[in-house]
Structure formats: structure tokens, C-alpha cells
C-alpha positions in Angstrom: -44.6 35.3 -31.0 -46.9 34.2 -33.6 -44.4 35.6 -36.1 -41.7 33.0 -34.8 -44.1 30.1 -34.7 -45.5 30.6 -38.7 -41.8 30.8 -39.3 -41.2 27.4 -37.7 -43.8 25.8 -39.2 -42.9 27.0 -42.7 -39.3 25.9 -42.1 -40.3 22.2 -41.1 -42.8 22.2 -44.1 -40.2 23.1 -46.5 -37.9 20.7 -45.0 -40.3 17.6 -45.5 -41.1 18.4 -49.4 -37.1 19.2 -49.9 -36.2 16.0 -48.4 -37.6 12.6 -49.0 -37.8 10.2 -46.1 -36.1 7.1 -46.8 -33.9 4.2 -45.2 -30.3 5.0 -44.1 -27.3 3.2 -45.6 -25.4 1.1 -43.5 -22.6 3.5 -43.9 -24.5 6.7 -42.6 -25.1 5.1 -39.2 -21.2 4.5 -39.0 -20.2 8.1 -40.1 -22.4 9.6 -37.7 -25.1 11.1 -40.0 -28.2 10.2 -38.0 -28.4 13.8 -37.1 -29.5 14.6 -40.8 -32.5 12.6 -40.8 -35.7 13.3 -39.2 -38.4 10.4 -39.1 -42.3 11.1 -38.3 -42.2 10.8 -35.2 -39.5 13.3 -34.3 -41.2 15.8 -36.4 -44.4 15.1 -34.2 -42.3 16.0 -31.1 -40.8 19.0 -32.8 -44.4 20.6 -33.5 -45.7 19.6 -30.4 -42.9 21.3 -28.5 -43.3 24.3 -30.8 -46.7 24.6 -29.9 -46.3 24.3 -26.2 -43.9 27.3 -26.2 -46.4 29.8 -26.3 -48.3 28.0 -23.5 -45.5 27.9 -21.4 -44.9 31.7 -21.8 -48.5 32.6 -20.5 -47.5 31.8 -17.2 -48.4 34.5 -15.0 -45.5 36.0 -12.7 -47.1 35.3 -9.9 -47.7 31.6 -10.4 -43.4 31.6 -11.1 -42.7 33.8 -7.6 -45.1 31.2 -5.6 -42.6 28.0 -7.2 -39.6 29.9 -6.5 -40.7 30.8 -3.2 -41.7 27.1 -2.5 -38.1 25.9 -3.5 -36.4 28.1 -1.4 -38.2 27.4 1.6 -37.4 23.5 1.0 -33.7 24.3 0.3 -33.5 26.5 3.2 -35.5 23.6 5.4 -32.7 20.6 4.5 -29.8 23.1 5.3 -31.2 23.8 8.5 -31.6 20.2 9.0 -28.0 18.9 7.8 -26.5 22.1 9.9 -28.6 21.0 12.8 -27.5 17.2 12.4 -24.0 18.3 12.3 -24.0 20.9 15.3 -25.4 18.1 17.3 -22.5 15.9 16.4 -20.3 18.5 17.3 -21.9 18.9 20.4 -20.5 15.8 21.4 -17.2 15.7 24.1 -13.8 15.2 22.0 -13.3 12.0 23.9 -16.8 10.6 22.3 -15.7 12.1 18.7 -12.5 10.4 18.9 -14.0 6.9 20.1 -16.5 6.7 17.2 -13.8 7.6 14.7 -11.4 5.0 16.2 -14.0 2.3 15.1 -13.7 3.5 11.6 -12.0 1.6 8.8 -9.6 3.5 6.4 -12.0 4.4 4.0 -14.4 5.7 6.3 -12.0 8.0 7.8 -11.0 9.6 4.5 -14.6 10.0 3.9 -15.4 11.7 7.4 -12.7 13.9 6.5 -14.2 15.3 3.8 -16.9 16.5 5.9 -15.4 19.9 7.2 -12.1 21.3 8.2 -12.5 20.2 11.9 -13.1 16.7 10.7 -10.3 16.7 8.4 -7.9 17.4 10.8 -9.0 15.0 13.4 -9.4 12.4 10.8 -5.9 12.7 9.2 -4.3 12.9 12.5 -1.2 10.4 13.5 -3.4 9.3 16.4 -6.0 7.6 14.8 -4.0 6.3 11.9 -1.4 4.6 14.2 -3.7 1.5 14.7 -4.3 1.0 11.2 -0.6 1.3 10.0 0.1 -1.1 13.1 -2.6 -3.5 12.3 -1.8 -3.9 8.8 1.5 -3.2 7.8 3.0 -3.1 11.5 4.6 -6.9 10.8 6.6 -6.4 7.9 7.5 -2.3 8.2 10.7 -2.2 10.0 13.0 0.6 11.1 14.6 0.7 7.4 11.3 1.2 5.8 10.9 4.2 8.0 14.1 5.6 7.3 13.4 5.4 3.7 10.1 6.9 4.1 11.6 10.0 6.0 14.2 10.2 3.4 11.3 10.2 0.7 9.5 13.1 2.4 12.5 15.1 2.8 13.1 14.8 -0.9 9.4 15.9 -1.6 9.7 18.9 0.5 12.8 20.2 -0.9 11.7 19.9 -4.6 8.7 22.1 -3.3 11.2 24.5 -1.7 12.7 24.9 -4.6 9.9 27.2 -6.6 10.7 30.6 -6.2 7.2 31.9 -6.3 5.4 31.4 -3.1 2.1 31.7 -4.7 2.7 28.9 -6.8 3.9 26.8 -3.8 0.8 27.6 -1.8 -1.2 26.3 -5.1 0.5 23.1 -5.1 -0.1 22.8 -1.1 -3.6 23.4 -1.6 -4.1 20.8 -4.3 -2.4 18.4 -2.3 -4.5 19.1 0.7 -7.6 18.7 -1.3 -6.8 15.2 -2.3 -6.2 14.5 1.7 -3.2 11.9 0.5 0.0 14.4 0.5 3.2 13.1 -0.1 4.6 16.3 1.7 4.6 16.3 5.4 1.1 18.0 6.7 0.7 19.7 10.3 -2.1 18.9 11.9 -3.7 21.9 13.5 -5.8 19.4 15.8 -2.7 17.7 17.1 -0.7 21.0 17.6 -3.4 21.7 20.2 -2.5 18.7 22.3 0.7 17.9 23.8 2.5 15.2 21.7 6.1 13.9 21.6 6.3 14.0 18.2 8.7 16.6 17.1 7.2 19.3 14.8 8.7 17.5 11.2 7.3 14.1 12.1 5.7 12.6 8.9 2.0 12.1 8.8 1.0 8.5 9.2 -1.9 8.7 7.0 0.3 9.7 4.1 2.6 6.9 4.6 -0.5 4.5 4.7 -1.8 5.8 1.2 1.7 5.6 -0.3 2.1 2.0 0.8 -1.7 1.0 -0.1 -1.2 2.8 -3.6 2.2 1.1 -4.5 3.9 4.6 -5.0 6.5 3.8 -2.4 8.6 0.7 -2.5 10.1 -0.5 0.7 12.5 -2.7 2.0 11.8 -6.0 3.5 12.7 -9.8 3.3 11.0 -12.6 1.5 10.8 -16.5 2.3 11.5 -19.0 -0.5 12.3 -16.1 -3.2 11.9 -16.7 -6.8 8.5 -18.6 -6.4 10.0 -21.3 -4.3 12.8 -22.3 -6.3 14.6 -25.1 -5.3 18.0 -23.6 -4.8 16.1 -21.3 -1.9 14.3 -23.4 0.0 14.5 -22.4 3.6 15.8 -19.0 2.9 14.8 -15.7 3.2 16.4 -12.6 1.3 16.2 -8.8 1.1 14.2 -6.9 -1.5 12.3 -3.7 -2.5 8.4 -4.2 -2.3 5.6 -2.8 -3.9 1.9 -3.6 -3.0 -0.6 -4.2 -5.5 -4.3 -3.5 -3.7 -6.0 -5.4 -6.2 -4.5 -8.5 -5.8 -3.5 -8.1 -2.5 0.1 -9.2 -3.1 3.5 -7.4 -3.7 6.0 -7.2 -6.6 9.8 -8.1 -5.3 12.8 -6.8 -6.8 16.2 -8.6 -5.2 19.6 -7.5 -5.0 21.3 -8.5 -8.2 23.7 -11.9 -8.0 27.2 -10.6 -9.4 26.6 -9.4 -12.8 23.4 -10.7 -13.0 20.2 -9.3 -12.6 17.5 -11.3 -11.1 13.8 -10.2 -12.3 10.9 -9.0 -10.4 9.1 -11.6 -8.8 5.4 -11.0 -8.7 2.5 -12.3 -6.5 4.2 -12.6 -3.4 2.0 -13.3 -0.8 1.9 -11.5 3.2 2.7 -14.6 4.6 6.0 -14.9 2.9 7.1 -11.3 3.8 8.9 -10.4 7.0 10.8 -7.3 8.9 14.3 -7.7 8.1 15.9 -9.1 11.7 18.9 -6.7 11.7 19.8 -3.6 10.2 22.0 -4.4 7.6 22.9 -4.1 4.0 22.3 -7.5 2.1 26.3 -7.4 1.8 27.1 -6.7 5.3 28.2 -9.1 7.7 26.6 -9.7 10.9 28.3 -10.1 14.2 27.0 -13.1 15.9 26.4 -12.2 19.6 24.8 -15.8 20.3 27.6 -18.1 19.9 28.6 -18.9 23.5 24.8 -19.6 24.1 24.1 -22.1 21.3 23.3 -25.6 22.1 21.9 -28.7 20.4 18.4 -28.6 19.1 18.4 -24.9 19.5 16.9 -23.1 16.2 19.3 -20.7 14.3 19.2 -18.8 11.3 22.4 -18.0 9.4 23.5 -16.0 6.9 24.9 -17.5 3.6 26.1 -16.6 0.0 27.4 -18.6 -3.2 30.4 -16.2 -3.3 31.7 -12.8 -2.4 30.0 -11.0 -5.0 26.4 -12.2 -4.1 24.5 -10.7 -1.6 23.6 -12.6 2.0 20.4 -14.5 2.6 19.2 -15.9 5.9 18.9 -19.9 6.1 17.1 -21.9 8.6 19.0 -24.7 10.8 19.2 -26.1 14.0 22.3 -26.8 16.3 23.4 -30.5 16.1 25.5 -32.9 17.9 29.1 -33.7 17.4 29.9 -36.8 16.0 31.8 -37.9 19.3 28.4 -37.1 21.1 25.7 -40.1 21.3 22.6 -37.4 21.8 22.0 -38.4 25.3 20.9 -34.6 26.7 21.9 -36.1 30.4 25.8 -36.8 29.3 26.0 -34.2 26.3 28.9 -31.8 26.7 28.7 -30.2 23.1 27.8 -26.8 24.3 31.5 -27.1 26.1 33.1 -27.6 22.5 34.6 -24.5 20.5 33.5 -26.7 17.6 29.4 -25.8 16.6 27.6 -28.5 14.5 25.1 -26.8 12.0 22.5 -28.8 10.6 20.0 -28.2 7.7 17.8 -31.3 7.7 15.7 -30.0 4.7 18.4 -31.7 3.0 19.0 -35.6 2.8 21.6 -37.3 5.4 24.8 -37.4 3.2 24.0 -34.4 1.0 27.1 -31.8 1.2 24.5 -29.2 2.4 23.5 -31.3 5.3 26.0 -30.4 8.1 28.9 -27.5 8.6 30.9 -26.8 11.6 31.9 -23.4 12.7 34.5 -22.4 15.6 32.7 -21.0 18.2 35.3 -18.6 19.3 36.4 -16.9 16.4 33.5 -17.3 13.7 33.2 -14.5 11.5 32.7 -15.7 7.9 34.0 -19.5 7.0 33.5 -21.6 3.7 34.8 -21.6 0.1 33.9 -21.3 -3.7 32.5 -24.6 -3.8 30.5 -24.7 -0.5 29.6 -21.2 -0.3 30.3 -18.7 2.7 28.7 -19.0 6.1 28.5 -16.0 8.3 26.8 -14.2 10.8 24.1 -16.6 12.9 21.0 -15.5 14.9 19.8 -17.8 17.7 15.8 -17.9 17.4 14.7 -17.5 20.9 10.8 -16.4 19.7 8.4 -19.2 18.8 6.4 -17.3 16.5 10.1 -16.9 14.5 10.5 -20.6 14.5 6.8 -21.5 13.5 7.0 -18.7 10.4 10.1 -20.5 9.2 8.6 -24.2 9.8 5.8 -23.2 7.7 7.6 -23.3 4.7 9.1 -26.6 5.6 9.5 -28.4 1.9 7.0 -31.7 1.6 9.9 -33.6 0.5 13.4 -33.9 1.5 16.1 -32.0 -0.7 19.1 -33.7 -2.4 
């Protein structure tokens, strides 16, 4: 040991004599050459550390054994404490554990899922996540979005099944499990132990939820007052493909093209401007009206309208008006007995060509022309919530 110490001190003395200490040039700092220069303070520390080597090497083996023994005892106590706490938690009945977990937010459920396999199976079960899914996404995620998700999951399963090496497939599956948020359909052993009406190949809601939250899954819905409330789309609602941005809590909407013209995506779409599609129809499909015989003046409606045959339909808000021959007296009004139905769009000023439109109650399907546009399927609004949703977008100024 003494030989090593003398050699080290000799090297330090030689280094001090052969390399004068001086201030570094500015370029030396930029080039990362600080490690080649030593100040007096650094040399002092090096010498101190060198002398301390021999001191620490003289620690008796008995003292070392006593030190390691104390460390092992403390670690054992810590492990026993954690095991005891987990054991006490698992001693609770299943109903009590589920009641506690039902109170947790999605991020807390994910944290609990990392505790053990037992809690992973519970915390990732559809039973707990169905409430979160309904609470946040239920208003805008409809049957169309669920169908799209199932097709997405099926395509992922088909991609995985294409691997010939089973070992590779199992490796990928384990990676997905470790991340908790699988795009693949996972089967929960916890749920398999219960009687459930869900089929074996049902998609896991937690995976659906996560895909929506991260914006990785685009889903169909409808947007009120598209293109940031462009005056040409006031009091309308159009189909779009939406993706969520969790950082801004808004959506990006991509609309179907109008003819050969591509419509740019709209960013910053807020939650209140979204709704689930009211009917299971593609944007260019005609909705067959089933409420024509029930329409009366002052009823609230929404009607399909498009500029020409190449455009997709949008839904536009209006009310049923009185015939010109009727004075509007409720007692003597017989407008509901006529085959002619008056549609009024009161967001437009009186005298505007967009203010009134008439349709035939008996054989209405699609009416109009290339100048006025084409009026198609009608939905009567019975729900007050639907009506109030439309009226919150009422313009401050009447449109011309």
C-alpha cells in the first residue's frame, strides 16, 4: 500500500512542476478542456483522498460485518412492514376494495394497477372504467365511434397474429402489458372469475379510454358552427373526424371535403361544440323523415341541407312556421292539417332567401335546386336538452 501511495504523490509533484497553472482561454471552456487543468483546491482534495485510502482500508472485518448486519435488519423490517400493509389491504372483502377503487380518478387507478397483478386485474377491469368512460366521453362517443374502435382493435389483432414466431408474439404482448395501455384486446382474469354478459372478445374499456385521451384514436362525431363559427355555418352541425389534445383540452376536427375542394382541419374545438351523431348515417346519406305527420307550428326541428349534390349534408336548426293564410292564432290554427309544411330559420332576417322554405308533408325526401340548396331529412327535437344545445349558438346579430 505504501508503494502505491509514494507513486501517486510522485506523479502529482511531477504534474505540478511540468504543467504551470494559468487562467484558461475562453475557447478552452467551450471545447470542454476543463478536465485537463487542476487548481490548487482540486489537488488538495486529491491528496486528502489519497491519504484517507489507507485509513479506510484498516476497518476491521468485524466492524464491516456489524454494519452490513444492521443494514440487512433495517431492510428486512421495511419489507416486512410493506408486506404487512399490503396484506392488511388484501384482507378486506372484494366489495370494500371495489368501493375504494370506484372513488379513484383514472390516473390513480393506473397507479394502483402497478402495485401487483391482483390490483392490475381489478384496476384495468371494464367494471371500474365504464363510469369514467361515460362521465367524460359518453356525450360525444356514439355507436359509430364504438364501431370504429372495434375495427381498429381487430386490425391490431390481425397484425399481431401475422407474426410467425410465437415467442416474438409473446414478447410484444408482455411489452404491451407492462405499459398497461394496450391497443390489443386484453382479457382480465379478474372479470373471467365473475359472471359477465360481455362476450369473450369484448374490447377493454381502459384501452379505449387511453386511446381517446392520448389522441391516438380519431373518432366520428359532429361539430356545431364549423370552421370557427364562419358566418356561412351559423346554426349548423357537421360530421367530422376528431382527435383529442389533452394539453389544451380541445379537439382537432377534420371535415369531409366539399366536392373537389379539401377543407383544412380546425383546431381548438371545445367540448360544448361537439355532439354524438343523432342518426347512424354517412355524411352523404339521406335521412328518411319519420316525423312529418307530427309537425306543428312552433315545433323545433333540424334538417339536412347541402349546397349541391356533391357536398355532404349538414344539420341546420329551424322551427315550424304558420302558413301565410294562417293568422297564427293557436285556437283556430289548422296548419298541421295541410300537406304544406313551412320551415323557418329565424337566425336570418325577414326577407332573406334563407328565412323560409316549404316542403310537402306527404312525399318529402329531398327538395331544392343548385341556387337555394337541397333540403332533405328532418328530425323533430323532442328533448329540451337538444333544443337548448342548439340555442346556445344563437347569433348575437341577425344574419342577412
